[in-house]
C-alpha positions as CSV (number, residue, x, y, z in Angstrom):
1,X,-85.6,-50.3,10.7
2,X,-81.9,-50.9,11.4
3,X,-80.7,-48.8,14.4
4,X,-77.2,-47.8,15.3
5,X,-77.3,-49.3,18.8
6,X,-78.4,-52.7,17.4
7,X,-75.6,-52.6,14.9
8,X,-73.1,-52.0,17.6
9,X,-74.5,-54.8,19.7
10,X,-74.3,-57.3,16.9
11,X,-70.8,-56.0,16.0
12,X,-69.8,-56.8,19.6
13,X,-71.0,-60.4,19.3
14,X,-69.1,-60.8,16.0
15,X,-65.9,-59.6,17.6
16,X,-66.0,-62.3,20.3
17,X,-64.8,-65.2,18.0
18,X,-62.2,-62.7,16.5
19,X,-60.9,-62.1,20.0
20,X,-60.8,-65.8,20.8
21,X,-58.8,-66.6,17.7
22,X,-56.3,-63.8,18.3
23,X,-56.0,-64.8,21.9
24,X,-54.9,-68.4,21.2
25,X,-52.3,-67.4,18.6
26,X,-48.7,-67.2,19.8
27,X,-46.7,-64.0,20.1
28,X,-47.0,-60.5,21.5
29,X,-48.5,-59.2,18.3
30,X,-51.4,-61.6,18.5
31,X,-51.9,-60.8,22.1
32,X,-52.0,-57.1,21.4
33,X,-54.6,-57.7,18.6
34,X,-56.7,-59.7,21.1
35,X,-56.5,-56.9,23.6
36,X,-57.4,-54.3,20.9
37,X,-60.4,-56.4,19.8
38,X,-61.6,-56.9,23.4
39,X,-61.2,-53.1,24.1
40,X,-63.2,-52.2,20.9
41,X,-65.9,-54.6,22.0
42,X,-66.0,-53.1,25.5
43,X,-66.1,-49.6,24.1
44,X,-69.0,-50.5,21.8
45,X,-71.0,-51.5,24.9
46,X,-70.8,-48.0,26.2
47,X,-71.4,-46.5,22.8
48,X,-74.6,-48.5,22.0
49,X,-76.2,-47.4,25.3
50,X,-75.1,-43.8,24.6
51,X,-76.5,-43.9,21.1
52,X,-79.8,-45.4,22.3
53,X,-80.3,-42.6,24.7
54,X,-79.1,-39.7,22.6
55,X,-80.8,-40.8,19.4
56,X,-83.9,-42.2,21.2
57,X,-83.2,-45.4,19.2
58,X,-83.9,-48.0,21.9
59,X,-85.7,-51.1,20.8
60,X,-86.9,-54.4,22.3
61,X,-84.3,-56.2,20.1
62,X,-81.6,-54.1,21.7
63,X,-82.8,-54.6,25.2
64,X,-82.9,-58.3,24.6
65,X,-79.5,-58.7,22.9
66,X,-77.3,-56.1,24.7
67,X,-77.0,-58.0,28.0
68,X,-76.5,-61.2,26.1
69,X,-73.6,-59.7,24.1
70,X,-72.0,-58.4,27.3
71,X,-72.2,-61.8,29.0
72,X,-70.8,-63.6,26.0
73,X,-67.8,-61.2,25.8
74,X,-67.0,-61.4,29.5
75,X,-67.7,-65.1,29.8
76,X,-65.5,-66.1,26.8
77,X,-62.7,-63.8,28.0
78,X,-62.7,-65.2,31.5
79,X,-62.8,-68.8,30.2
80,X,-59.9,-68.2,27.8
81,X,-57.9,-66.7,30.6
82,X,-58.6,-69.7,32.9
83,X,-57.8,-72.2,30.1
84,X,-54.5,-70.4,29.4
85,X,-53.7,-70.4,33.1
86,X,-53.5,-66.6,33.4
87,X,-56.3,-67.0,36.0
88,X,-54.7,-70.0,37.6
89,X,-56.8,-73.1,38.1
90,X,-56.7,-74.7,41.6
91,X,-54.0,-77.3,42.0
92,X,-51.9,-78.8,44.7
93,X,-48.9,-76.7,43.5
94,X,-50.8,-73.5,43.5
95,X,-52.7,-74.2,46.7
96,X,-54.5,-71.2,48.3
97,X,-52.7,-68.8,46.0
98,X,-54.2,-70.4,42.9
99,X,-57.7,-70.6,44.4
100,X,-57.6,-66.9,45.3
101,X,-56.9,-66.1,41.6
102,X,-59.8,-68.3,40.4
103,X,-62.5,-67.3,42.9
104,X,-63.2,-63.8,41.5
105,X,-63.7,-65.2,38.0
106,X,-66.1,-67.8,39.4
107,X,-68.0,-65.1,41.3
108,X,-68.4,-63.0,38.2
109,X,-69.5,-65.9,36.0
110,X,-72.0,-67.1,38.6
111,X,-73.4,-63.7,39.0
112,X,-73.9,-63.3,35.3
113,X,-75.8,-66.6,35.1
114,X,-77.9,-65.6,38.2
115,X,-78.8,-62.2,36.8
116,X,-79.7,-63.6,33.4
117,X,-82.2,-66.0,35.1
118,X,-83.6,-63.3,37.4
119,X,-83.9,-60.8,34.5
120,X,-85.9,-63.3,32.5
121,X,-88.1,-64.1,35.5
122,X,-88.7,-60.4,36.4
123,X,-89.4,-59.4,32.8
124,X,-92.1,-62.1,32.7
125,X,-93.5,-60.7,36.0
126,X,-93.3,-57.1,34.5
127,X,-90.9,-56.0,37.2
128,X,-88.2,-53.5,36.2
129,X,-84.8,-53.3,37.9
130,X,-82.8,-50.4,36.5
131,X,-79.1,-50.5,36.0
132,X,-77.4,-48.7,38.9
133,X,-74.4,-46.5,39.0
134,X,-72.5,-49.2,40.9
135,X,-73.3,-51.7,38.2
136,X,-71.7,-49.4,35.6
137,X,-68.7,-48.9,37.8
138,X,-68.4,-52.7,38.2
139,X,-68.5,-53.2,34.4
140,X,-65.8,-50.6,33.9
141,X,-63.5,-52.1,36.5
142,X,-64.2,-55.6,35.2
143,X,-63.3,-54.7,31.6
144,X,-60.1,-52.9,32.7
145,X,-59.0,-55.9,34.8
146,X,-59.8,-58.5,32.1
147,X,-58.0,-56.3,29.5
148,X,-54.9,-56.1,31.6
149,X,-55.0,-59.9,32.1
150,X,-55.3,-60.4,28.4
151,X,-52.1,-58.4,27.9
152,X,-50.4,-60.6,30.5
153,X,-46.6,-59.9,30.9
154,X,-47.0,-57.0,28.3
155,X,-49.1,-55.2,31.0
156,X,-46.0,-55.2,33.3
157,X,-43.9,-53.7,30.6
158,X,-46.4,-50.9,30.0
159,X,-47.0,-50.3,33.7
160,X,-44.9,-51.9,36.5
161,X,-47.2,-54.1,38.6
162,X,-49.8,-54.2,35.8
163,X,-50.7,-57.8,36.4
164,X,-51.0,-57.4,40.1
165,X,-53.2,-54.4,39.6
166,X,-55.4,-56.5,37.3
167,X,-56.0,-59.2,40.0
168,X,-56.8,-56.5,42.6
169,X,-59.2,-54.9,40.1
170,X,-60.8,-58.2,39.4
171,X,-61.5,-58.8,43.1
172,X,-63.0,-55.3,43.4
173,X,-65.2,-56.1,40.4
174,X,-66.2,-59.4,42.0
175,X,-67.2,-57.6,45.2
176,X,-69.3,-55.1,43.2
177,X,-70.7,-58.0,41.3
178,X,-72.1,-59.5,44.5
179,X,-73.5,-56.2,45.6
180,X,-75.2,-55.4,42.3
181,X,-76.4,-59.0,41.8
182,X,-78.1,-58.8,45.2
183,X,-80.4,-56.0,43.9
184,X,-81.8,-58.4,41.3
185,X,-82.1,-61.2,43.8
186,X,-83.9,-58.9,46.3
187,X,-86.3,-57.8,43.6
188,X,-87.1,-61.4,42.7
189,X,-87.6,-62.4,46.3
190,X,-89.8,-59.4,46.9
191,X,-92.0,-60.3,43.9
192,X,-92.4,-64.0,45.1
193,X,-93.4,-62.7,48.6
194,X,-96.0,-60.4,47.1
195,X,-97.4,-63.4,45.0
196,X,-97.7,-65.5,48.2
197,X,-99.6,-62.8,50.1
198,X,-101.9,-62.0,47.1
């Protein structure tokens, strides 16, 4: 049976290449389209979870695909921003300033890879790690920060200091990323210790 949460999850994955194409096109209009597509994809993430709970429409397919869709969206967006130079790559000219802009993106991407591996390991060990309130806050702040970075200079025209706010928000998201990722790591280490003593 086709379920609404699964439709929203697949829809989010389909939006990723649409976002990527709009992002690389020149002009403010294309950038606004990229921002709108990214925002719709981010909102669909919240909606599919809400629909799964309210309609009691959760499924193994959704539980498998939903975190994958999230990571594809965030990973592609961050890589596009780095490639464009919005999140500056480290260079001699940029120095420490450039490195400080790149570090939170690297932390977020590394955490997503770590958590993906740990989730697969813990699922095989039948260990459940529920999504915490802080993880949801992290996702919200992360999406807002990336959205503002996608807008680039347009963000400053909408809200003075918009780009500076985006970098601060990305650092906050990176800090929360480390904290929430540690919960998965702790659960994995606890399971390996139990196995050794069994």
